[in-house]
Structure formats: C-alpha cells, structure tokens
C-alpha distance (Angstrom), angle and dihedral (degrees) to the residues before:
residue distance angle dihedral
V1 . . .
S2 3.78 . .
G3 3.79 136.6 .
D4 3.78 143.9 156.0
T5 3.80 100.0 -46.8
T6 3.80 91.8 -163.4
L7 3.81 92.5 61.8
I8 3.79 93.1 40.9
E9 3.80 89.5 53.2
A10 3.82 90.1 46.8
A11 3.80 88.4 55.0
R12 3.80 89.6 52.4
Q13 3.80 92.8 48.2
I14 3.81 93.6 60.9
A15 3.81 93.4 54.8
L16 3.79 95.0 108.7
V17 3.80 96.7 51.5
I18 3.82 91.3 47.2
Q19 3.79 94.0 47.5
E20 3.80 92.3 44.4
H21 3.81 91.7 57.2
S22 3.80 98.9 36.6
E23 3.79 95.8 102.1
E24 3.80 91.3 43.6
A25 3.81 90.1 55.8
E26 3.79 91.1 48.8
R27 3.81 91.3 49.0
E28 3.81 96.7 44.1
R29 3.83 92.7 39.8
R30 3.80 94.1 -130.7
L31 3.77 137.6 76.1
S32 3.81 112.5 -79.6
Q33 3.80 116.4 -112.1
P34 3.84 95.9 -121.4
V35 3.81 89.5 55.4
L36 3.79 91.9 47.4
A37 3.81 88.9 49.9
A38 3.81 90.4 51.3
L39 3.81 91.5 51.8
Y40 3.80 89.3 51.8
E41 3.82 95.6 44.5
T42 3.80 93.9 50.5
G43 3.80 91.0 49.3
L44 3.80 92.4 -122.3
L45 3.81 91.9 129.6
R46 3.82 88.7 57.0
M47 3.81 96.7 54.4
F48 3.81 95.1 109.0
T49 3.80 98.6 34.8
P50 3.84 113.5 104.1
R51 3.79 118.5 -104.2
S52 3.80 91.4 -122.5
L53 3.82 88.4 62.3
G54 3.79 94.6 46.3
G55 3.80 98.6 -89.1
L56 3.81 134.2 124.3
E57 3.83 99.2 -122.9
V58 3.80 94.0 -154.9
D59 3.79 126.5 -177.6
P60 3.83 120.5 -95.6
I61 3.82 93.0 -111.6
T62 3.79 91.0 59.4
R63 3.79 91.4 48.6
A64 3.82 91.8 51.7
L65 3.81 92.7 49.2
V66 3.81 92.7 47.0
I67 3.80 92.0 49.7
E68 3.79 90.4 49.1
V69 3.81 89.6 54.3
V70 3.82 94.8 46.4
A71 3.81 92.4 45.9
G72 3.80 87.3 51.7
H73 3.82 87.4 62.2
D74 3.81 92.7 46.2
T75 3.79 128.9 -16.0
A76 3.80 95.7 -140.9
A77 3.81 91.1 50.9
G78 3.79 89.4 52.7
W79 3.77 91.0 51.1
T80 3.78 94.2 46.9
L81 3.80 88.8 54.2
V82 3.80 92.1 49.4
N83 3.78 99.1 57.7
P84 3.82 103.9 53.1
L85 3.80 88.9 49.5
D86 3.81 91.4 55.1
W87 3.78 94.0 53.6
A88 3.80 91.8 43.2
H89 3.80 88.1 56.1
L90 3.80 91.5 51.3
C91 3.82 89.7 56.7
A92 3.82 83.9 82.3
R93 3.80 86.1 80.1
L94 3.80 94.5 55.6
P95 3.80 123.3 95.3
D96 3.82 110.5 -97.3
E97 3.79 91.3 -107.3
G98 3.80 91.8 58.1
A99 3.81 95.9 47.1
E100 3.79 91.5 47.1
E101 3.80 91.1 50.9
I102 3.80 91.8 52.3
Y103 3.81 91.3 52.5
S104 3.81 96.6 35.1
R105 3.82 92.4 113.8
G106 3.80 95.7 45.5
A107 3.78 140.8 -72.3
N108 3.82 97.4 -74.3
V109 3.78 92.4 94.5
L110 3.79 125.1 142.3
I111 3.80 116.5 -154.9
A112 3.80 120.4 -168.5
A113 3.77 120.3 -166.4
Q114 3.76 150.3 151.3
F115 3.77 126.8 -136.1
G116 3.76 110.8 -168.0
R117 3.82 113.3 44.8
P118 3.83 107.4 65.9
M119 3.78 125.7 -147.5
M120 3.80 121.4 -154.1
A121 3.80 122.4 -89.3
T122 3.80 118.2 -162.6
P123 3.83 112.7 -163.6
V124 3.82 114.4 -123.7
Q125 3.78 134.7 163.2
G126 3.81 107.7 -56.1
G127 3.79 97.9 -0.2
Y128 3.79 144.4 -20.8
R129 3.79 141.5 -54.9
I130 3.80 108.1 -131.8
T131 3.81 124.4 -154.1
G132 3.78 131.6 168.3
Q133 3.78 148.8 74.6
S134 3.79 124.9 -93.8
P135 3.82 131.0 -172.3
F136 3.81 133.1 -143.1
V137 3.81 98.1 36.8
S138 3.81 97.5 160.6
N139 3.84 116.4 -152.9
C140 3.80 92.1 12.2
Y141 3.83 93.0 144.7
D142 3.80 92.3 57.5
A143 3.79 99.7 36.6
N144 3.78 125.6 119.3
W145 3.80 91.4 -164.3
I146 3.79 133.9 24.4
A147 3.79 122.5 -152.1
V148 3.79 126.0 -165.3
T149 3.74 138.5 175.5
A150 3.79 113.2 -119.5
M151 3.77 135.7 -171.9
V152 3.80 112.6 -127.7
M153 3.78 108.4 -124.7
D154 3.77 129.2 -146.3
G155 3.78 99.8 -164.5
A156 3.79 107.2 -58.0
Q157 3.81 93.7 -17.0
S158 3.76 133.4 71.0
R159 3.77 115.7 -103.4
G160 3.77 120.8 -116.3
E161 3.76 140.0 100.5
D162 3.79 90.0 -115.8
R163 3.81 109.9 47.5
D164 3.81 89.2 -156.4
E165 3.81 88.7 63.2
P166 3.80 107.2 39.5
E167 3.79 122.1 -168.4
M168 3.80 110.2 -91.6
V169 3.78 134.6 -171.8
M170 3.78 135.6 -174.3
A171 3.80 113.6 -134.0
Y172 3.83 130.0 -164.7
F173 3.81 120.3 -155.9
P174 3.83 136.6 164.6
S175 3.79 112.5 -82.7
E176 3.81 91.9 -122.4
S177 3.81 87.9 66.3
C178 3.79 92.0 71.2
Q179 3.79 137.8 58.9
I180 3.80 119.7 -129.2
I181 3.81 114.0 -133.9
D182 3.80 111.1 -155.2
T183 3.80 102.9 -128.8
W184 3.81 103.8 130.5
N185 3.81 99.4 111.6
V186 3.77 101.4 136.8
L187 3.79 146.8 147.7
R188 3.83 94.7 -95.5
M189 3.84 141.0 -33.5
R190 3.79 87.2 72.6
G191 3.79 91.3 146.5
T192 3.81 90.1 72.8
G193 3.82 89.8 74.4
S194 3.81 90.9 -144.3
N195 3.79 97.6 174.9
D196 3.80 130.6 154.2
V197 3.79 121.1 -92.3
L198 3.80 122.9 -147.3
V199 3.79 120.7 -153.5
T200 3.80 123.3 -173.8
D201 3.80 120.3 -166.9
V202 3.81 94.9 -38.0
F203 3.81 115.7 172.3
V204 3.81 114.8 -131.1
P205 3.82 117.5 -175.6
R206 3.77 115.5 -128.3
A207 3.82 89.7 -113.5
R208 3.81 89.1 68.7
T209 3.79 94.0 52.1
F210 3.77 137.0 68.7
P211 3.81 132.7 -171.7
M212 3.79 116.0 -100.3
A213 3.79 95.5 -122.3
P214 3.81 131.2 123.5
G215 3.79 96.8 -118.9
F216 3.81 122.2 70.7
E217 3.79 141.9 144.1
P218 3.84 112.4 -123.0
G219 3.81 115.6 -121.5
F220 3.80 126.8 -112.2
H221 3.81 93.9 -86.1
Y222 3.79 93.7 45.3
Q223 3.80 104.3 61.6
G224 3.82 95.0 116.5
P225 3.81 122.1 104.3
L226 3.82 91.7 -106.3
Y227 3.80 90.1 73.2
R228 3.81 93.1 50.5
F229 3.80 90.5 55.7
P230 3.82 107.6 110.0
V231 3.79 119.7 -104.0
I232 3.80 91.0 -120.2
G233 3.82 87.0 56.0
I234 3.79 90.1 53.3
A235 3.81 87.4 49.0
A236 3.81 88.0 56.0
T237 3.82 88.1 63.0
R238 3.80 90.9 48.0
I239 3.80 120.6 65.1
P240 3.85 100.6 4.9
P241 3.85 96.0 66.3
V242 3.80 90.2 50.2
M243 3.79 92.8 50.1
L244 3.80 93.4 43.8
A245 3.80 88.8 53.2
V246 3.81 91.4 52.5
A247 3.79 91.1 50.4
R248 3.80 92.0 50.5
L249 3.81 90.5 50.5
A250 3.81 90.8 50.3
I251 3.81 93.6 49.8
D252 3.81 92.6 48.1
E253 3.80 92.1 47.0
V254 3.80 94.0 52.4
S255 3.80 92.3 43.1
A256 3.81 88.6 57.4
L257 3.81 92.1 43.9
A258 3.80 92.4 51.3
Q259 3.81 91.9 59.3
G260 3.79 93.4 67.6
K261 3.80 109.8 17.5
T262 3.78 121.4 102.4
P263 3.82 107.7 -167.1
V264 3.80 120.2 -131.8
A265 3.82 113.3 -85.4
S266 3.79 90.6 18.1
S267 3.78 133.1 104.6
T268 3.82 95.8 -160.9
L269 3.77 133.9 71.6
L270 3.80 119.2 -95.8
R271 3.80 90.6 -112.5
E272 3.81 89.5 63.3
R273 3.81 94.2 59.0
A274 3.81 113.9 104.2
S275 3.81 91.4 -141.0
A276 3.81 91.2 54.6
Q277 3.78 91.1 47.6
A278 3.81 93.2 48.9
N279 3.79 95.3 46.2
S280 3.79 92.0 46.9
A281 3.79 90.1 53.1
K282 3.80 92.2 46.3
A283 3.79 91.3 50.1
E284 3.81 92.0 50.6
G285 3.78 90.7 47.3
V286 3.80 97.0 51.4
L287 3.81 92.8 42.6
R288 3.79 97.3 47.6
S289 3.81 94.5 44.2
A290 3.81 92.6 47.4
R291 3.80 92.2 48.6
L292 3.80 90.8 48.8
L293 3.81 92.0 50.6
L294 3.80 91.3 48.3
Y295 3.79 97.1 51.0
D296 3.81 93.8 38.7
T297 3.81 91.5 52.9
L298 3.80 91.8 44.5
S299 3.79 91.5 49.7
L300 3.80 93.2 50.8
A301 3.80 91.5 48.3
W302 3.81 92.3 48.4
E303 3.81 92.4 48.6
A304 3.81 89.0 52.0
T305 3.81 90.4 49.9
L306 3.80 91.4 51.0
K307 3.81 87.8 54.3
G308 3.81 89.9 54.0
E309 3.81 94.1 -111.4
T310 3.81 121.4 151.4
P311 3.81 111.8 -133.2
S312 3.78 118.4 -119.8
L313 3.80 121.9 -131.2
S314 3.80 88.3 -104.4
Q315 3.81 91.1 54.4
K316 3.80 90.0 49.8
A317 3.80 87.8 50.6
D318 3.81 87.9 54.3
L319 3.81 88.0 58.3
L320 3.79 92.0 48.3
L321 3.80 89.7 49.7
A322 3.81 89.9 53.2
I323 3.82 89.8 50.3
T324 3.78 94.6 47.7
H325 3.79 94.7 43.6
A326 3.81 92.8 48.4
A327 3.80 92.2 49.5
N328 3.78 95.1 47.1
S329 3.80 93.5 42.4
A330 3.81 92.1 50.3
T331 3.80 89.5 50.7
K332 3.79 91.3 50.1
A333 3.80 91.9 48.6
V334 3.81 92.7 52.3
E335 3.79 92.5 46.6
L336 3.81 91.2 49.5
M337 3.79 90.3 52.3
Y338 3.79 91.8 46.4
S339 3.80 89.4 55.3
V340 3.81 91.0 50.9
A341 3.82 93.5 51.7
G342 3.80 94.7 57.0
T343 3.80 115.5 -173.8
S344 3.82 91.0 -8.1
G345 3.79 88.0 73.2
I346 3.78 96.3 55.5
R347 3.79 96.0 61.4
T348 3.79 117.1 99.8
S349 3.80 88.1 -137.5
S350 3.81 89.1 65.8
P351 3.81 119.4 88.6
L352 3.79 87.3 -146.4
E353 3.80 90.3 66.2
R354 3.82 88.5 58.0
Y355 3.79 93.5 46.2
F356 3.80 89.9 51.6
R357 3.80 91.9 52.6
D358 3.82 91.3 44.2
I359 3.78 92.3 55.8
Q360 3.81 92.5 45.9
V361 3.81 89.3 57.1
L362 3.80 95.8 42.6
K363 3.79 96.0 48.3
H364 3.80 90.9 64.6
H365 3.80 93.0 63.4
V366 3.80 111.2 116.7
L367 3.81 90.8 -118.0
A368 3.80 93.0 50.7
A369 3.79 96.3 47.5
E370 3.78 117.2 121.1
T371 3.82 88.6 -129.8
R372 3.82 88.1 74.4
Y373 3.80 86.3 76.6
V374 3.82 84.8 66.8
T375 3.81 90.5 53.5
V376 3.80 91.5 51.9
G377 3.78 92.1 46.7
Q378 3.79 90.8 51.3
V379 3.80 90.8 57.6
Y380 3.80 93.9 44.2
L381 3.82 89.9 51.8
G382 3.79 94.6 48.2
L383 3.79 99.1 -102.7
P384 3.83 127.8 128.1
P385 3.83 111.0 -96.4
D386 3.80 120.6 -112.1
F387 3.84 92.3 -143.5
P388 3.83 111.0 78.4
V389 3.82 94.4 -164.2
L390 3.82 88.1 71.3
A391 3.81 89.9 73.9
F392 3.82 93.3 59.8
C-alpha cells in the first residue's frame, strides 16, 4: 500500500492538536476550531477538490491512509474529515457553473451533506424549491455549503415513470439557508456534530443540482481519473479506514494493559491467560486480513480506473465486500479486546471504553451493516442488488 507520503506525514504531525481537543469535541458535540484549522492548514480538507479549483486531487489510496491516521488520533476527527471530501467529490456531477460558484472564494470549502433521507424538491423556473428535514449532517455547524438528496415532486406525488424509483436530485445550497436542529445526542462520536438540518422552501438553481443517477459526464474541472472512480470505491475509503483505526487502537491498548494487569482471583498477569492470548491473536488476524483485503481491492480498482476501464457490477461488489468485511472485522476485533480487558474496559477513564462506544456507533452506518453481505452475495449469484448505491 502506498500513498502521498507528504500528506500522510502531515496527518501525523497534527496528532497533538487533535488529541488535545478530543474531549472538548465530545463535550461540545462538534469539531473543535483548532482541529478544524489544522485540517485546513495541512490541506487535508482539499484532498478531493480538483487542482484547477485550488485542490490537491489526490488518489483514493492516499485519502484512505490519511483518514486512518487522523482517526487514530481521534475517531470523530477522522469522521469529520471523511464527509466533506465525499461531497466535494460529488461536485464532479454538477454543471461547471455550480462547481465554480461553490469554490468561488477559494478551495478551503467545507461541505456537509446527507445521502439517504430525501427532502422534497418542487420544480420551478430555473431550479427547485427544497423543503424538508434530514438527519446525520456531520459538520453542519462549520459548513459553508449544505447538500441534500431530494425527491422531485409532481404535485403531491413523486415524479418518475416508475413510482418505485422516483426521480431524485442532489442539491447544494449555502449553509445559512438552513436551520440546524440539535438532535445529535448519542452514545459516542459526538464530536462529528451530525445534527439534523431543516430547509423550508429554499430556492436552488439547477446549476447547483444534479440527478441522482449512475451515469454522468464529469465537468470541466473534473476530467482526472479520481472523478471516474466509482462512488462505491470512494465509499471504501470512507468508513472502513475509521473503523480499522479504532480496532488498531483497541488492540494496542489491551496489549499494553495485559503487561501489568493481574485479574481478580488470579495470581498471573493477564498476558499469561490462554483466553487473552487467543483473543489477541484472533483480533490481529481479523484486523490484518480485513485491512489487506480493503487496500488490495482499492488498489486493483484504482489501477483499472487509471487504465480507463469501466468497472463491472461484480467489481463494484468486490469493493462493497471489502467495505463490509473491514467494518465487521474491525467491530469483532474491538469486541474481542473489550472481552479481554474485563472490568478495566468499563471505566470511563479507559481509552478502551471510548473505542468500544465508537465502534458501536460506527457499525450501524448503512455501509457497515452486516446486511451488505447479502447485497454482495446477490451480485455474485446473478441477482439484482438491493442496495442502489452499488450502481453508482
């Protein structure tokens, strides 16, 4: 696995500022301003913005490695870096006018968005009127732009020849056009600030929208191979690196704990227990194999993209398998380590307690769900997939 070593090193260099403000982010339920400033100053928030618009336009492997490093400093910081990059990548589908407007004041732009809970879009002259409320809009407090999916309405009904597949658009609008609804009271990952946003009859010009359909022609600024990489490939650089980082932290924490802890009713150190030894080995095995599968699959997909090849549905399913397996393996590794730690892991003073809660939140993401194995199996067995994102 290789990547831009300069950016990976930059991600390592901001460890102290991220770690110093980790508890503040958790308490305030949003990313701390010094951490946000560090992400801007290092250029990490510009990784998926095209060079012609002031960005770095890095390859997906580099992004995954950088996110893994940042999430190793603090899980919420890793996640809050992930999301703006996703929505910056999707700007490739906008008309040139829309993308240029979004970056008209420079490349240091933070876009917050949600993908799965559509608002309503009423067609009007020159664009749409958007209304609705959407959850899980990470970084919404610090965003310059908000993007939402919206169902195009034809009166009281959704528009579309097939009512099972309504016409959908993604719309970008200035953050001041929406109201933030404080709903992000959760088990962990509070620093992501993933609140709801409420939008009421906001006009969005057509240039800042694109149809939610697999096929598209990249805009003028988005002719590089990065913007031909499939959405499911981008997703593979999203949640898996964060979860892999959490699992590595958990394994390292318990390994250190085992050197000095003598469990209650025992005369030997934790490291000398067969159950601790076995679970540590299992955790390493599932983590290393899942990470290898993820980066191997990503590398093959990126090499194919560089050659100008269009991925088949089966190749996209390979990427989804790598995502699902990494997420589930990371969860298993953390849970194995939590069982080894015993009562040490339940104390709020223990980092392991935080890693356990992190992974419990992350594993419920739609891309991390165990049901995605079903989607992959459907494709491998010649059936249509039940997860529409796979087509993108």
